[in-house]
TIVO-2410 file (N, C-alpha, C; in nm, 3 decimals):
# residues 165
REC num residu      c1      c2      c3 atome chaine
REC   1      X   0.083  -0.119   0.000     N      A
REC   1      X   0.000   0.000   0.000    CA      A
REC   1      X   0.088   0.125   0.000     C      A
REC   2      X   0.192   0.120   0.079     N      A
REC   2      X   0.282   0.235   0.086    CA      A
REC   2      X   0.349   0.263  -0.048     C      A
REC   3      X   0.385   0.155  -0.121     N      A
REC   3      X   0.451   0.173  -0.251    CA      A
REC   3      X   0.357   0.237  -0.352     C      A
REC   4      X   0.233   0.194  -0.352     N      A
REC   4      X   0.136   0.249  -0.446    CA      A
REC   4      X   0.116   0.398  -0.419     C      A
REC   5      X   0.106   0.434  -0.294     N      A
REC   5      X   0.089   0.574  -0.258    CA      A
REC   5      X   0.211   0.655  -0.301     C      A
REC   6      X   0.328   0.599  -0.281     N      A
REC   6      X   0.451   0.666  -0.318    CA      A
REC   6      X   0.459   0.686  -0.470     C      A
REC   7      X   0.423   0.584  -0.545     N      A
REC   7      X   0.424   0.593  -0.692    CA      A
REC   7      X   0.322   0.696  -0.739     C      A
REC   8      X   0.203   0.696  -0.678     N      A
REC   8      X   0.100   0.793  -0.716    CA      A
REC   8      X   0.147   0.935  -0.689     C      A
REC   9      X   0.211   0.956  -0.576     N      A
REC   9      X   0.264   1.090  -0.544    CA      A
REC   9      X   0.372   1.131  -0.643     C      A
REC  10      X   0.457   1.038  -0.679     N      A
REC  10      X   0.564   1.066  -0.773    CA      A
REC  10      X   0.508   1.104  -0.910     C      A
REC  11      X   0.411   1.028  -0.958     N      A
REC  11      X   0.348   1.057  -1.087    CA      A
REC  11      X   0.277   1.192  -1.085     C      A
REC  12      X   0.208   1.220  -0.975     N      A
REC  12      X   0.138   1.349  -0.963    CA      A
REC  12      X   0.237   1.465  -0.966     C      A
REC  13      X   0.348   1.448  -0.898     N      A
REC  13      X   0.446   1.556  -0.893    CA      A
REC  13      X   0.510   1.578  -1.031     C      A
REC  14      X   0.529   1.470  -1.107     N      A
REC  14      X   0.586   1.484  -1.241    CA      A
REC  14      X   0.491   1.557  -1.335     C      A
REC  15      X   0.363   1.521  -1.333     N      A
REC  15      X   0.267   1.586  -1.422    CA      A
REC  15      X   0.237   1.728  -1.377     C      A
REC  16      X   0.249   1.757  -1.249     N      A
REC  16      X   0.227   1.893  -1.201    CA      A
REC  16      X   0.336   1.986  -1.250     C      A
REC  17      X   0.456   1.934  -1.275     N      A
REC  17      X   0.568   2.017  -1.320    CA      A
REC  17      X   0.563   2.049  -1.469     C      A
REC  18      X   0.484   1.973  -1.547     N      A
REC  18      X   0.477   1.996  -1.692    CA      A
REC  18      X   0.412   2.130  -1.720     C      A
REC  19      X   0.463   2.203  -1.819     N      A
REC  19      X   0.397   2.328  -1.858    CA      A
REC  19      X   0.256   2.299  -1.908     C      A
REC  20      X   0.171   2.397  -1.900     N      A
REC  20      X   0.030   2.379  -1.936    CA      A
REC  20      X   0.012   2.334  -2.080     C      A
REC  21      X   0.097   2.386  -2.173     N      A
REC  21      X   0.079   2.349  -2.314    CA      A
REC  21      X   0.122   2.206  -2.341     C      A
REC  22      X   0.206   2.147  -2.258     N      A
REC  22      X   0.245   2.008  -2.278    CA      A
REC  22      X   0.141   1.913  -2.219     C      A
REC  23      X   0.064   1.960  -2.121     N      A
REC  23      X  -0.040   1.875  -2.062    CA      A
REC  23      X  -0.152   1.850  -2.162     C      A
REC  24      X  -0.188   1.955  -2.238     N      A
REC  24      X  -0.297   1.942  -2.335    CA      A
REC  24      X  -0.238   1.940  -2.474     C      A
REC  25      X  -0.211   1.822  -2.525     N      A
REC  25      X  -0.148   1.806  -2.655    CA      A
REC  25      X  -0.247   1.821  -2.770     C      A
REC  26      X  -0.375   1.821  -2.742     N      A
REC  26      X  -0.474   1.827  -2.849    CA      A
REC  26      X  -0.499   1.972  -2.887     C      A
REC  27      X  -0.471   2.001  -3.012     N      A
REC  27      X  -0.499   2.135  -3.066    CA      A
REC  27      X  -0.570   2.117  -3.197     C      A
REC  28      X  -0.656   2.210  -3.226     N      A
REC  28      X  -0.730   2.200  -3.351    CA      A
REC  28      X  -0.643   2.246  -3.467     C      A
REC  29      X  -0.686   2.217  -3.585     N      A
REC  29      X  -0.615   2.260  -3.705    CA      A
REC  29      X  -0.607   2.411  -3.710     C      A
REC  30      X  -0.716   2.476  -3.673     N      A
REC  30      X  -0.720   2.621  -3.676    CA      A
REC  30      X  -0.618   2.680  -3.578     C      A
REC  31      X  -0.610   2.623  -3.456     N      A
REC  31      X  -0.514   2.671  -3.358    CA      A
REC  31      X  -0.371   2.651  -3.408     C      A
REC  32      X  -0.345   2.537  -3.472     N      A
REC  32      X  -0.211   2.510  -3.523    CA      A
REC  32      X  -0.174   2.609  -3.632     C      A
REC  33      X  -0.267   2.639  -3.720     N      A
REC  33      X  -0.240   2.735  -3.827    CA      A
REC  33      X  -0.217   2.875  -3.772     C      A
REC  34      X  -0.292   2.911  -3.666     N      A
REC  34      X  -0.274   3.042  -3.604    CA      A
REC  34      X  -0.136   3.055  -3.542     C      A
REC  35      X  -0.083   2.945  -3.490     N      A
REC  35      X   0.049   2.947  -3.428    CA      A
REC  35      X   0.161   2.937  -3.532     C      A
REC  36      X   0.125   2.923  -3.659     N      A
REC  36      X   0.225   2.915  -3.764    CA      A
REC  36      X   0.278   2.774  -3.788     C      A
REC  37      X   0.209   2.675  -3.733     N      A
REC  37      X   0.250   2.536  -3.752    CA      A
REC  37      X   0.182   2.485  -3.879     C      A
REC  38      X   0.262   2.441  -3.978     N      A
REC  38      X   0.199   2.393  -4.102    CA      A
REC  38      X   0.121   2.264  -4.078     C      A
REC  39      X   0.005   2.257  -4.139     N      A
REC  39      X  -0.080   2.139  -4.126    CA      A
REC  39      X  -0.090   2.074  -4.263     C      A
REC  40      X  -0.057   1.945  -4.270     N      A
REC  40      X  -0.064   1.872  -4.395    CA      A
REC  40      X  -0.198   1.799  -4.401     C      A
REC  41      X  -0.279   1.831  -4.501     N      A
REC  41      X  -0.406   1.760  -4.511    CA      A
REC  41      X  -0.383   1.614  -4.550     C      A
REC  42      X  -0.463   1.529  -4.496     N      A
REC  42      X  -0.451   1.387  -4.524    CA      A
REC  42      X  -0.583   1.339  -4.583     C      A
REC  43      X  -0.573   1.273  -4.696     N      A
REC  43      X  -0.692   1.217  -4.759    CA      A
REC  43      X  -0.682   1.065  -4.750     C      A
REC  44      X  -0.786   1.005  -4.701     N      A
REC  44      X  -0.788   0.859  -4.691    CA      A
REC  44      X  -0.854   0.805  -4.818     C      A
REC  45      X  -0.776   0.727  -4.892     N      A
REC  45      X  -0.828   0.667  -5.013    CA      A
REC  45      X  -0.882   0.529  -4.980     C      A
REC  46      X  -0.995   0.494  -5.040     N      A
REC  46      X  -1.049   0.360  -5.013    CA      A
REC  46      X  -0.957   0.253  -5.072     C      A
REC  47      X  -0.950   0.141  -5.005     N      A
REC  47      X  -0.869   0.029  -5.053    CA      A
REC  47      X  -0.931  -0.025  -5.181     C      A
REC  48      X  -0.845  -0.056  -5.276     N      A
REC  48      X  -0.892  -0.117  -5.400    CA      A
REC  48      X  -0.899  -0.268  -5.379     C      A
REC  49      X  -0.988  -0.333  -5.449     N      A
REC  49      X  -0.988  -0.480  -5.445    CA      A
REC  49      X  -0.853  -0.531  -5.499     C      A
REC  50      X  -0.805  -0.644  -5.450     N      A
REC  50      X  -0.673  -0.694  -5.491    CA      A
REC  50      X  -0.656  -0.708  -5.642     C      A
REC  51      X  -0.757  -0.751  -5.711     N      A
REC  51      X  -0.745  -0.768  -5.856    CA      A
REC  51      X  -0.727  -0.633  -5.925     C      A
REC  52      X  -0.805  -0.534  -5.882     N      A
REC  52      X  -0.792  -0.400  -5.941    CA      A
REC  52      X  -0.654  -0.341  -5.911     C      A
REC  53      X  -0.605  -0.363  -5.791     N      A
REC  53      X  -0.472  -0.315  -5.753    CA      A
REC  53      X  -0.365  -0.380  -5.841     C      A
REC  54      X  -0.375  -0.510  -5.861     N      A
REC  54      X  -0.277  -0.582  -5.943    CA      A
REC  54      X  -0.282  -0.535  -6.089     C      A
REC  55      X  -0.403  -0.511  -6.141     N      A
REC  55      X  -0.414  -0.461  -6.278    CA      A
REC  55      X  -0.351  -0.323  -6.291     C      A
REC  56      X  -0.373  -0.238  -6.191     N      A
REC  56      X  -0.312  -0.104  -6.193    CA      A
REC  56      X  -0.160  -0.114  -6.190     C      A
REC  57      X  -0.107  -0.207  -6.111     N      A
REC  57      X   0.037  -0.227  -6.105    CA      A
REC  57      X   0.092  -0.272  -6.241     C      A
REC  58      X   0.020  -0.361  -6.306     N      A
REC  58      X   0.062  -0.408  -6.438    CA      A
REC  58      X   0.061  -0.294  -6.540     C      A
REC  59      X  -0.044  -0.215  -6.540     N      A
REC  59      X  -0.053  -0.101  -6.632    CA      A
REC  59      X   0.062  -0.004  -6.605     C      A
REC  60      X   0.089   0.021  -6.478     N      A
REC  60      X   0.198   0.113  -6.443    CA      A
REC  60      X   0.333   0.056  -6.486     C      A
REC  61      X   0.353  -0.075  -6.469     N      A
REC  61      X   0.479  -0.139  -6.511    CA      A
REC  61      X   0.499  -0.126  -6.661     C      A
REC  62      X   0.394  -0.151  -6.737     N      A
REC  62      X   0.404  -0.140  -6.883    CA      A
REC  62      X   0.430   0.005  -6.925     C      A
REC  63      X   0.367   0.099  -6.856     N      A
REC  63      X   0.388   0.240  -6.885    CA      A
REC  63      X   0.534   0.280  -6.855     C      A
REC  64      X   0.586   0.234  -6.742     N      A
REC  64      X   0.725   0.263  -6.708    CA      A
REC  64      X   0.820   0.203  -6.811     C      A
REC  65      X   0.791   0.082  -6.855     N      A
REC  65      X   0.874   0.016  -6.955    CA      A
REC  65      X   0.871   0.093  -7.088     C      A
REC  66      X   0.755   0.140  -7.126     N      A
REC  66      X   0.742   0.217  -7.250    CA      A
REC  66      X   0.809   0.353  -7.243     C      A
REC  67      X   0.829   0.403  -7.121     N      A
REC  67      X   0.894   0.534  -7.103    CA      A
REC  67      X   1.040   0.519  -7.060     C      A
REC  68      X   1.102   0.408  -7.097     N      A
REC  68      X   1.244   0.383  -7.072    CA      A
REC  68      X   1.283   0.399  -6.925     C      A
REC  69      X   1.203   0.339  -6.839     N      A
REC  69      X   1.237   0.336  -6.696    CA      A
REC  69      X   1.236   0.189  -6.651     C      A
REC  70      X   1.333   0.111  -6.701     N      A
REC  70      X   1.329  -0.034  -6.679    CA      A
REC  70      X   1.348  -0.076  -6.533     C      A
REC  71      X   1.424  -0.002  -6.454     N      A
REC  71      X   1.444  -0.042  -6.314    CA      A
REC  71      X   1.312  -0.035  -6.238     C      A
REC  72      X   1.242   0.077  -6.252     N      A
REC  72      X   1.112   0.091  -6.186    CA      A
REC  72      X   1.011  -0.008  -6.243     C      A
REC  73      X   1.016  -0.029  -6.375     N      A
REC  73      X   0.924  -0.123  -6.439    CA      A
REC  73      X   0.948  -0.265  -6.389     C      A
REC  74      X   1.074  -0.299  -6.367     N      A
REC  74      X   1.108  -0.432  -6.316    CA      A
REC  74      X   1.042  -0.456  -6.180     C      A
REC  75      X   1.056  -0.360  -6.090     N      A
REC  75      X   0.996  -0.373  -5.957    CA      A
REC  75      X   0.844  -0.380  -5.963     C      A
REC  76      X   0.785  -0.291  -6.042     N      A
REC  76      X   0.639  -0.285  -6.050    CA      A
REC  76      X   0.582  -0.410  -6.116     C      A
REC  77      X   0.650  -0.460  -6.219     N      A
REC  77      X   0.602  -0.582  -6.287    CA      A
REC  77      X   0.609  -0.703  -6.195     C      A
REC  78      X   0.713  -0.711  -6.114     N      A
REC  78      X   0.723  -0.823  -6.020    CA      A
REC  78      X   0.612  -0.815  -5.916     C      A
REC  79      X   0.583  -0.694  -5.871     N      A
REC  79      X   0.474  -0.677  -5.774    CA      A
REC  79      X   0.340  -0.718  -5.836     C      A
REC  80      X   0.317  -0.676  -5.961     N      A
REC  80      X   0.194  -0.714  -6.030    CA      A
REC  80      X   0.187  -0.865  -6.048     C      A
REC  81      X   0.299  -0.925  -6.088     N      A
REC  81      X   0.304  -1.071  -6.107    CA      A
REC  81      X   0.269  -1.144  -5.977     C      A
REC  82      X   0.333  -1.103  -5.868     N      A
REC  82      X   0.307  -1.168  -5.739    CA      A
REC  82      X   0.162  -1.150  -5.696     C      A
REC  83      X   0.110  -1.029  -5.712     N      A
REC  83      X  -0.028  -1.003  -5.672    CA      A
REC  83      X  -0.128  -1.080  -5.758     C      A
REC  84      X  -0.104  -1.084  -5.888     N      A
REC  84      X  -0.196  -1.157  -5.977    CA      A
REC  84      X  -0.197  -1.306  -5.946     C      A
REC  85      X  -0.083  -1.360  -5.907     N      A
REC  85      X  -0.076  -1.503  -5.876    CA      A
REC  85      X  -0.155  -1.540  -5.750     C      A
REC  86      X  -0.184  -1.444  -5.665     N      A
REC  86      X  -0.260  -1.473  -5.543    CA      A
REC  86      X  -0.411  -1.470  -5.567     C      A
REC  87      X  -0.452  -1.421  -5.683     N      A
REC  87      X  -0.595  -1.405  -5.711    CA      A
REC  87      X  -0.651  -1.535  -5.769     C      A
REC  88      X  -0.768  -1.570  -5.723     N      A
REC  88      X  -0.835  -1.691  -5.771    CA      A
REC  88      X  -0.937  -1.655  -5.877     C      A
REC  89      X  -0.946  -1.736  -5.981     N      A
REC  89      X  -1.047  -1.709  -6.085    CA      A
REC  89      X  -1.188  -1.714  -6.026     C      A
REC  90      X  -1.277  -1.635  -6.083     N      A
REC  90      X  -1.417  -1.633  -6.040    CA      A
REC  90      X  -1.502  -1.597  -6.161     C      A
REC  91      X  -1.630  -1.577  -6.138     N      A
REC  91      X  -1.717  -1.538  -6.249    CA      A
REC  91      X  -1.678  -1.401  -6.302     C      A
REC  92      X  -1.635  -1.312  -6.212     N      A
REC  92      X  -1.594  -1.177  -6.255    CA      A
REC  92      X  -1.456  -1.178  -6.320     C      A
REC  93      X  -1.371  -1.271  -6.278     N      A
REC  93      X  -1.234  -1.279  -6.328    CA      A
REC  93      X  -1.213  -1.419  -6.388     C      A
REC  94      X  -1.237  -1.435  -6.517     N      A
REC  94      X  -1.220  -1.567  -6.579    CA      A
REC  94      X  -1.074  -1.614  -6.575     C      A
REC  95      X  -1.057  -1.744  -6.566     N      A
REC  95      X  -0.924  -1.804  -6.560    CA      A
REC  95      X  -0.836  -1.762  -6.678     C      A
REC  96      X  -0.894  -1.761  -6.798     N      A
REC  96      X  -0.814  -1.726  -6.917    CA      A
REC  96      X  -0.763  -1.582  -6.911     C      A
REC  97      X  -0.847  -1.491  -6.863     N      A
REC  97      X  -0.806  -1.351  -6.852    CA      A
REC  97      X  -0.697  -1.335  -6.747     C      A
REC  98      X  -0.713  -1.403  -6.636     N      A
REC  98      X  -0.615  -1.396  -6.528    CA      A
REC  98      X  -0.481  -1.454  -6.573     C      A
REC  99      X  -0.485  -1.567  -6.643     N      A
REC  99      X  -0.360  -1.628  -6.693    CA      A
REC  99      X  -0.289  -1.535  -6.791     C      A
REC 100      X  -0.367  -1.470  -6.877     N      A
REC 100      X  -0.307  -1.378  -6.975    CA      A
REC 100      X  -0.240  -1.260  -6.905     C      A
REC 101      X  -0.303  -1.210  -6.800     N      A
REC 101      X  -0.245  -1.097  -6.727    CA      A
REC 101      X  -0.121  -1.139  -6.647     C      A
REC 102      X  -0.123  -1.259  -6.594     N      A
REC 102      X  -0.005  -1.310  -6.523    CA      A
REC 102      X   0.111  -1.324  -6.621     C      A
REC 103      X   0.083  -1.378  -6.740     N      A
REC 103      X   0.187  -1.391  -6.843    CA      A
REC 103      X   0.240  -1.254  -6.882     C      A
REC 104      X   0.151  -1.157  -6.900     N      A
REC 104      X   0.191  -1.023  -6.939    CA      A
REC 104      X   0.282  -0.961  -6.832     C      A
REC 105      X   0.250  -0.982  -6.705     N      A
REC 105      X   0.333  -0.929  -6.596    CA      A
REC 105      X   0.470  -0.999  -6.595     C      A
REC 106      X   0.471  -1.131  -6.615     N      A
REC 106      X   0.597  -1.206  -6.618    CA      A
REC 106      X   0.684  -1.160  -6.735     C      A
REC 107      X   0.622  -1.140  -6.850     N      A
REC 107      X   0.695  -1.096  -6.969    CA      A
REC 107      X   0.753  -0.956  -6.947     C      A
REC 108      X   0.675  -0.866  -6.890     N      A
REC 108      X   0.723  -0.730  -6.864    CA      A
REC 108      X   0.837  -0.734  -6.762     C      A
REC 109      X   0.825  -0.820  -6.664     N      A
REC 109      X   0.930  -0.833  -6.562    CA      A
REC 109      X   1.061  -0.879  -6.625     C      A
REC 110      X   1.055  -0.984  -6.705     N      A
REC 110      X   1.176  -1.035  -6.769    CA      A
REC 110      X   1.236  -0.932  -6.864     C      A
REC 111      X   1.152  -0.866  -6.942     N      A
REC 111      X   1.202  -0.767  -7.036    CA      A
REC 111      X   1.269  -0.650  -6.963     C      A
REC 112      X   1.204  -0.598  -6.860     N      A
REC 112      X   1.258  -0.483  -6.786    CA      A
REC 112      X   1.388  -0.520  -6.715     C      A
REC 113      X   1.391  -0.637  -6.653     N      A
REC 113      X   1.512  -0.679  -6.582    CA      A
REC 113      X   1.627  -0.707  -6.678     C      A
REC 114      X   1.596  -0.765  -6.792     N      A
REC 114      X   1.701  -0.791  -6.892    CA      A
REC 114      X   1.761  -0.661  -6.943     C      A
REC 115      X   1.676  -0.563  -6.967     N      A
REC 115      X   1.725  -0.432  -7.012    CA      A
REC 115      X   1.815  -0.370  -6.904     C      A
REC 116      X   1.773  -0.381  -6.781     N      A
REC 116      X   1.850  -0.326  -6.669    CA      A
REC 116      X   1.986  -0.393  -6.658     C      A
REC 117      X   1.988  -0.526  -6.667     N      A
REC 117      X   2.113  -0.601  -6.654    CA      A
REC 117      X   2.207  -0.569  -6.770     C      A
REC 118      X   2.153  -0.568  -6.893     N      A
REC 118      X   2.237  -0.534  -7.009    CA      A
REC 118      X   2.289  -0.391  -6.999     C      A
REC 119      X   2.205  -0.300  -6.948     N      A
REC 119      X   2.246  -0.161  -6.933    CA      A
REC 119      X   2.361  -0.145  -6.835     C      A
REC 120      X   2.356  -0.221  -6.727     N      A
REC 120      X   2.465  -0.215  -6.629    CA      A
REC 120      X   2.595  -0.267  -6.689     C      A
REC 121      X   2.585  -0.371  -6.770     N      A
REC 121      X   2.704  -0.428  -6.832    CA      A
REC 121      X   2.763  -0.335  -6.938     C      A
REC 122      X   2.677  -0.263  -7.008     N      A
REC 122      X   2.726  -0.180  -7.118    CA      A
REC 122      X   2.793  -0.051  -7.070     C      A
REC 123      X   2.775  -0.015  -6.944     N      A
REC 123      X   2.834   0.109  -6.893    CA      A
REC 123      X   2.984   0.099  -6.874     C      A
REC 124      X   3.034  -0.019  -6.855     N      A
REC 124      X   3.178  -0.038  -6.836    CA      A
REC 124      X   3.225  -0.158  -6.917     C      A
REC 125      X   3.354  -0.175  -6.922     N      A
REC 125      X   3.407  -0.295  -6.985    CA      A
REC 125      X   3.375  -0.411  -6.890     C      A
REC 126      X   3.298  -0.508  -6.938     N      A
REC 126      X   3.256  -0.614  -6.847    CA      A
REC 126      X   3.373  -0.701  -6.799     C      A
REC 127      X   3.387  -0.707  -6.670     N      A
REC 127      X   3.487  -0.796  -6.610    CA      A
REC 127      X   3.423  -0.934  -6.596     C      A
REC 128      X   3.505  -1.036  -6.575     N      A
REC 128      X   3.448  -1.170  -6.553    CA      A
REC 128      X   3.350  -1.172  -6.434     C      A
REC 129      X   3.380  -1.092  -6.331     N      A
REC 129      X   3.291  -1.088  -6.214    CA      A
REC 129      X   3.157  -1.023  -6.251     C      A
REC 130      X   3.162  -0.917  -6.331     N      A
REC 130      X   3.040  -0.849  -6.372    CA      A
REC 130      X   2.954  -0.940  -6.460     C      A
REC 131      X   3.019  -1.015  -6.548     N      A
REC 131      X   2.946  -1.108  -6.634    CA      A
REC 131      X   2.883  -1.219  -6.550     C      A
REC 132      X   2.956  -1.268  -6.452     N      A
REC 132      X   2.902  -1.372  -6.363    CA      A
REC 132      X   2.783  -1.318  -6.283     C      A
REC 133      X   2.795  -1.195  -6.236     N      A
REC 133      X   2.685  -1.132  -6.163    CA      A
REC 133      X   2.562  -1.119  -6.252     C      A
REC 134      X   2.582  -1.078  -6.376     N      A
REC 134      X   2.471  -1.066  -6.470    CA      A
REC 134      X   2.406  -1.202  -6.497     C      A
REC 135      X   2.489  -1.305  -6.511     N      A
REC 135      X   2.436  -1.440  -6.532    CA      A
REC 135      X   2.354  -1.485  -6.412     C      A
REC 136      X   2.404  -1.456  -6.292     N      A
REC 136      X   2.331  -1.492  -6.170    CA      A
REC 136      X   2.197  -1.419  -6.163     C      A
REC 137      X   2.199  -1.292  -6.198     N      A
REC 137      X   2.074  -1.214  -6.196    CA      A
REC 137      X   1.974  -1.268  -6.298     C      A
REC 138      X   2.024  -1.304  -6.415     N      A
REC 138      X   1.934  -1.361  -6.516    CA      A
REC 138      X   1.879  -1.496  -6.470     C      A
REC 139      X   1.961  -1.575  -6.405     N      A
REC 139      X   1.913  -1.704  -6.352    CA      A
REC 139      X   1.804  -1.683  -6.247     C      A
REC 140      X   1.814  -1.573  -6.171     N      A
REC 140      X   1.710  -1.542  -6.072    CA      A
REC 140      X   1.574  -1.520  -6.137     C      A
REC 141      X   1.576  -1.476  -6.262     N      A
REC 141      X   1.451  -1.453  -6.334    CA      A
REC 141      X   1.382  -1.583  -6.375     C      A
REC 142      X   1.456  -1.691  -6.368     N      A
REC 142      X   1.405  -1.821  -6.411    CA      A
REC 142      X   1.280  -1.861  -6.332     C      A
REC 143      X   1.273  -1.821  -6.206     N      A
REC 143      X   1.157  -1.858  -6.124    CA      A
REC 143      X   1.026  -1.804  -6.183     C      A
REC 144      X   1.031  -1.683  -6.237     N      A
REC 144      X   0.912  -1.624  -6.299    CA      A
REC 144      X   0.887  -1.686  -6.436     C      A
REC 145      X   0.994  -1.717  -6.508     N      A
REC 145      X   0.981  -1.769  -6.645    CA      A
REC 145      X   0.948  -1.918  -6.649     C      A
REC 146      X   0.955  -1.986  -6.537     N      A
REC 146      X   0.946  -2.133  -6.536    CA      A
REC 146      X   0.822  -2.190  -6.602     C      A
REC 147      X   0.711  -2.119  -6.598     N      A
REC 147      X   0.587  -2.172  -6.653    CA      A
REC 147      X   0.565  -2.137  -6.801     C      A
REC 148      X   0.661  -2.066  -6.860     N      A
REC 148      X   0.641  -2.017  -6.996    CA      A
REC 148      X   0.761  -2.054  -7.083     C      A
REC 149      X   0.735  -2.138  -7.180     N      A
REC 149      X   0.842  -2.188  -7.267    CA      A
REC 149      X   0.912  -2.073  -7.342     C      A
REC 150      X   0.834  -1.980  -7.396     N      A
REC 150      X   0.894  -1.871  -7.474    CA      A
REC 150      X   0.977  -1.777  -7.386     C      A
REC 151      X   0.935  -1.754  -7.263     N      A
REC 151      X   1.015  -1.670  -7.174    CA      A
REC 151      X   1.143  -1.740  -7.131     C      A
REC 152      X   1.135  -1.871  -7.112     N      A
REC 152      X   1.256  -1.948  -7.082    CA      A
REC 152      X   1.354  -1.942  -7.198     C      A
REC 153      X   1.301  -1.947  -7.321     N      A
REC 153      X   1.386  -1.938  -7.440    CA      A
REC 153      X   1.457  -1.803  -7.445     C      A
REC 154      X   1.383  -1.696  -7.419     N      A
REC 154      X   1.443  -1.562  -7.418    CA      A
REC 154      X   1.552  -1.552  -7.312     C      A
REC 155      X   1.526  -1.613  -7.199     N      A
REC 155      X   1.623  -1.612  -7.089    CA      A
REC 155      X   1.747  -1.691  -7.128     C      A
REC 156      X   1.728  -1.807  -7.192     N      A
REC 156      X   1.842  -1.887  -7.238    CA      A
REC 156      X   1.924  -1.810  -7.342     C      A
REC 157      X   1.856  -1.740  -7.432     N      A
REC 157      X   1.926  -1.660  -7.534    CA      A
REC 157      X   2.009  -1.550  -7.468     C      A
REC 158      X   1.952  -1.484  -7.370     N      A
REC 158      X   2.025  -1.377  -7.300    CA      A
REC 158      X   2.147  -1.433  -7.227     C      A
REC 159      X   2.129  -1.549  -7.165     N      A
REC 159      X   2.243  -1.613  -7.096    CA      A
REC 159      X   2.352  -1.656  -7.193     C      A
REC 160      X   2.311  -1.711  -7.307     N      A
REC 160      X   2.412  -1.755  -7.403    CA      A
REC 160      X   2.487  -1.637  -7.464     C      A
REC 161      X   2.420  -1.524  -7.481     N      A
REC 161      X   2.490  -1.406  -7.534    CA      A
REC 161      X   2.590  -1.353  -7.432     C      A
REC 162      X   2.562  -1.371  -7.304     N      A
REC 162      X   2.660  -1.331  -7.200    CA      A
REC 162      X   2.780  -1.423  -7.199     C      A
REC 163      X   2.755  -1.550  -7.225     N      A
REC 163      X   2.866  -1.647  -7.225    CA      A
REC 163      X   2.964  -1.621  -7.338     C      A
REC 164      X   2.919  -1.555  -7.445     N      A
REC 164      X   3.004  -1.526  -7.559    CA      A
REC 164      X   3.099  -1.409  -7.531     C      A
REC 165      X   3.068  -1.329  -7.428     N      A
REC 165      X   3.152  -1.211  -7.398    CA      A
REC 165      X   3.277  -1.248  -7.331     C      A
***
């Protein structure tokens, strides 16, 4: 009992020492603006359904790829690919449409990453280590290409062209 009383007294004495403006941390937007404190408005956007979000990511990835931004396109296409693979076909989202969009995301991912890897190699005289790193990065793309014969072929062609250097 004595300890509780002692702790209560200690807490009371600490809060009694705080300045009045620190005790009441809640201020309105108007009060903040009057004091010269900038207020950033925040808009809450509604969450998109996962399929719509994935489609938007795919569109953005393709747009980035078309505007010569392969690094950003690579990241966005992989995100779209991963998100599309989590979606289950339904009456609103037919299996054939979903498969086509997954393929499109995989293709954009491989294309953007290949451009990025080739671009890094072309900036300098490729050393054996740089070529090996590029080969390793291209092999990492194999996981996405595994279900598509034509994408695997493109990946094999890119790897064989590196081996010739």
